[in-house]
C-alpha positions as CSV (number, residue, x, y, z in Angstrom):
1,M,-24.5,34.2,-35.5
2,S,-25.9,36.0,-38.8
3,E,-24.0,39.4,-39.4
4,L,-27.4,41.2,-39.2
5,T,-27.6,40.0,-35.6
6,K,-24.5,41.9,-34.9
7,L,-25.6,45.1,-36.1
8,T,-26.0,48.0,-33.7
9,I,-29.6,49.6,-33.6
10,A,-28.2,52.5,-35.6
11,E,-26.3,50.3,-37.9
12,A,-29.8,48.4,-38.4
13,R,-31.6,51.5,-38.8
14,D,-29.3,52.8,-41.6
15,G,-29.7,49.5,-43.4
16,L,-33.4,49.7,-43.5
17,V,-33.4,53.2,-44.4
18,N,-31.0,52.5,-47.2
19,R,-32.8,49.4,-48.4
20,K,-30.2,47.0,-47.7
21,F,-32.8,44.5,-46.2
22,S,-36.2,44.8,-44.9
23,S,-37.4,44.5,-41.4
24,V,-39.0,41.2,-42.1
25,E,-35.3,40.0,-43.1
26,L,-33.9,41.4,-40.1
27,T,-36.8,40.2,-37.8
28,D,-36.5,36.6,-39.6
29,V,-32.9,36.3,-38.7
30,H,-33.5,37.3,-35.2
31,I,-36.3,34.9,-34.9
32,R,-34.1,32.1,-36.1
33,A,-31.3,33.2,-33.4
34,V,-34.0,33.0,-30.7
35,E,-35.1,29.6,-31.6
36,A,-31.6,28.5,-31.7
37,A,-30.4,29.9,-28.4
38,R,-33.4,28.7,-26.1
39,D,-31.0,26.9,-24.0
40,L,-30.1,30.4,-22.6
41,N,-33.8,30.6,-21.2
42,A,-33.7,34.4,-22.1
43,F,-37.2,34.7,-22.6
44,V,-40.3,34.0,-20.6
45,T,-42.9,34.7,-23.5
46,E,-41.8,34.5,-27.4
47,T,-44.1,36.8,-29.6
48,L,-42.5,35.7,-33.1
49,D,-46.0,35.6,-35.1
50,L,-46.3,39.1,-33.6
51,A,-42.9,40.1,-34.6
52,I,-43.3,39.1,-38.0
53,E,-46.9,40.9,-38.3
54,R,-45.2,44.1,-37.1
55,A,-42.2,43.9,-39.3
56,K,-44.4,43.4,-42.2
57,A,-46.3,46.9,-41.1
58,S,-43.1,48.3,-40.7
59,D,-41.9,47.5,-44.5
60,D,-45.3,48.6,-45.5
61,R,-44.8,52.1,-43.8
62,R,-41.4,52.5,-45.3
63,A,-42.5,51.5,-48.8
64,K,-45.0,54.5,-48.6
65,S,-42.1,56.7,-47.0
66,K,-44.0,57.2,-44.0
67,P,-42.0,55.5,-40.8
68,A,-43.5,55.2,-37.5
69,G,-40.1,56.7,-36.0
70,G,-36.6,56.1,-35.1
71,M,-36.8,52.7,-34.3
72,D,-39.2,51.5,-37.0
73,G,-38.4,47.8,-37.9
74,I,-35.9,47.4,-35.3
75,P,-36.3,43.8,-33.5
76,I,-36.2,44.5,-29.7
77,A,-37.0,42.3,-26.5
78,V,-39.1,43.6,-23.5
79,K,-38.4,42.9,-19.9
80,D,-41.1,40.9,-18.3
81,L,-41.6,43.7,-15.9
82,F,-43.3,45.8,-18.3
83,C,-46.9,45.5,-19.1
84,T,-47.9,44.5,-22.6
85,E,-51.2,44.6,-23.9
86,G,-52.5,41.4,-24.9
87,V,-49.2,39.7,-23.9
88,L,-48.5,37.5,-20.7
89,T,-46.6,39.5,-18.2
90,T,-45.3,37.9,-15.1
91,A,-42.6,39.6,-13.8
92,S,-41.0,35.9,-13.8
93,S,-43.4,34.9,-10.9
94,H,-45.8,32.1,-10.5
95,I,-48.0,34.7,-9.0
96,L,-48.6,36.5,-12.1
97,D,-48.6,33.4,-14.3
98,G,-51.5,33.9,-16.8
99,F,-51.6,37.8,-16.1
100,I,-52.4,39.6,-19.6
101,P,-52.6,43.2,-19.2
102,P,-55.6,45.1,-20.9
103,Y,-53.1,48.0,-21.1
104,E,-49.4,48.8,-22.4
105,S,-46.9,50.4,-20.0
106,T,-45.6,53.9,-21.3
107,V,-41.9,52.6,-22.0
108,S,-43.4,49.8,-24.3
109,Q,-46.2,51.9,-25.9
110,N,-43.3,54.3,-27.1
111,L,-41.2,51.7,-28.5
112,R,-44.3,50.4,-30.3
113,D,-45.4,53.8,-31.4
114,A,-42.0,54.4,-32.8
115,G,-42.3,51.1,-35.0
116,S,-40.2,48.6,-33.3
117,V,-40.8,44.9,-33.5
118,M,-41.2,42.9,-30.1
119,L,-39.7,39.6,-30.2
120,G,-40.9,38.6,-26.7
121,K,-40.7,39.1,-22.8
122,T,-37.3,38.3,-21.2
123,N,-36.7,36.3,-18.2
124,M,-35.6,38.2,-14.9
125,D,-35.1,37.6,-11.1
126,E,-38.6,37.4,-9.7
127,F,-40.4,40.6,-9.2
128,A,-36.9,42.1,-9.9
129,M,-35.5,41.1,-6.5
130,G,-32.0,39.6,-7.3
131,S,-28.7,40.2,-9.0
132,S,-27.9,36.9,-10.6
133,N,-31.2,35.8,-12.3
134,E,-31.4,32.8,-10.5
135,T,-34.7,33.5,-8.8
136,S,-37.0,33.4,-11.7
137,Y,-39.9,30.8,-11.4
138,F,-39.2,30.1,-15.1
139,G,-35.4,28.8,-14.4
140,E,-32.3,30.7,-14.4
141,V,-30.9,32.5,-17.2
142,K,-27.5,31.5,-18.8
143,N,-24.8,33.8,-19.7
144,P,-24.0,33.7,-23.3
145,W,-20.2,34.0,-22.9
146,K,-20.3,31.1,-20.5
147,K,-23.0,29.4,-19.9
148,D,-22.1,28.2,-16.3
149,Y,-22.0,31.8,-15.2
150,V,-24.9,34.0,-14.4
151,P,-25.8,37.1,-16.4
152,G,-26.3,39.5,-13.7
153,G,-29.8,40.5,-12.6
154,S,-32.5,41.4,-12.4
155,S,-32.5,42.2,-16.1
156,G,-30.5,38.7,-16.9
157,G,-32.8,37.7,-19.9
158,S,-32.8,41.3,-21.5
159,A,-28.8,41.2,-21.4
160,A,-28.3,37.7,-22.5
161,C,-30.8,38.0,-25.4
162,V,-28.8,41.1,-26.5
163,S,-25.5,39.6,-25.9
164,A,-26.2,36.6,-28.0
165,G,-27.6,38.7,-31.0
166,L,-31.3,37.7,-30.3
167,A,-32.4,41.3,-30.4
168,S,-31.0,44.6,-31.5
169,G,-31.7,46.0,-27.8
170,A,-33.7,45.5,-25.0
171,T,-35.6,47.3,-22.1
172,G,-34.5,46.8,-18.6
173,T,-35.2,48.2,-15.0
174,D,-32.8,49.3,-12.5
175,T,-33.4,49.7,-8.9
176,G,-30.1,49.0,-7.2
177,G,-28.0,47.7,-10.3
178,S,-30.4,45.6,-12.4
179,I,-29.3,47.0,-15.6
180,R,-25.9,48.0,-14.7
181,Q,-24.8,44.6,-13.6
182,P,-26.0,42.6,-16.3
183,A,-24.6,44.7,-18.9
184,A,-21.3,44.6,-17.1
185,L,-21.5,41.0,-16.9
186,C,-22.7,40.3,-20.5
187,G,-20.2,42.8,-22.1
188,L,-23.1,45.3,-22.9
189,T,-23.9,49.0,-22.7
190,G,-26.7,49.5,-20.1
191,I,-28.0,53.0,-18.4
192,K,-30.1,53.6,-15.5
193,P,-31.7,57.1,-16.4
194,T,-32.2,60.1,-13.9
195,Y,-35.2,59.3,-11.8
196,G,-38.1,60.7,-13.5
197,R,-36.6,60.9,-16.9
198,V,-38.6,57.7,-17.8
199,S,-42.1,57.0,-17.1
200,R,-43.0,53.8,-14.6
201,Y,-46.5,53.5,-15.9
202,G,-47.4,50.1,-16.3
203,M,-43.9,49.0,-15.0
204,I,-44.2,46.4,-12.2
205,A,-43.1,48.1,-9.1
206,F,-40.3,46.9,-6.6
207,A,-39.1,50.2,-4.9
208,S,-41.1,53.2,-6.7
209,S,-38.7,55.5,-5.1
210,L,-35.8,54.0,-6.8
211,D,-37.0,51.9,-9.8
212,Q,-36.2,53.3,-13.1
213,G,-36.7,52.0,-16.8
214,G,-34.0,51.7,-19.1
215,V,-32.1,49.9,-21.9
216,L,-29.5,47.4,-22.8
217,T,-27.7,47.5,-25.9
């Protein structure tokens, strides 16, 4: 694992601001980590070419002293429950295999507007209905700490990819523990925000009165 993949989001941002490395360099290191850890099955869809494109755009903005926001140039992963414009969104179900949304969820749009670099869409329990990440149509996710253990669910792909250093952070969703449990099982920090604090627009619903978007870092 490269030292760059061990950085927190704050540390990575400081490195970018102080020109210790570029977003392209940071993103390339994470891409190589993604390619080397495909046995974890953490991603449903990889958007590696798009990631390099967005990293180059981030470096261009920073060269002009016009960063988009606090996440500019940071490589992240997005749970496959969030609709992403032009990028396959399946909720890890065969029912949605082939669904390419014409719009962006508020959460992923906000991250995009802040300059983040999306590496791909992470595997999960099908339609977020599970707590072990064993119900995905695309196969179970492995726990990076011990591959015959589960990573927790439903945001297991997000947790696995952050824990393994494949992304600096990742989005998740939590209805009854789907961020908090994978965070605990993979040695991360995860939060289920106060209901209503984070927009659910573009997030495929499980139980709308309980669903919340959040993060794993």
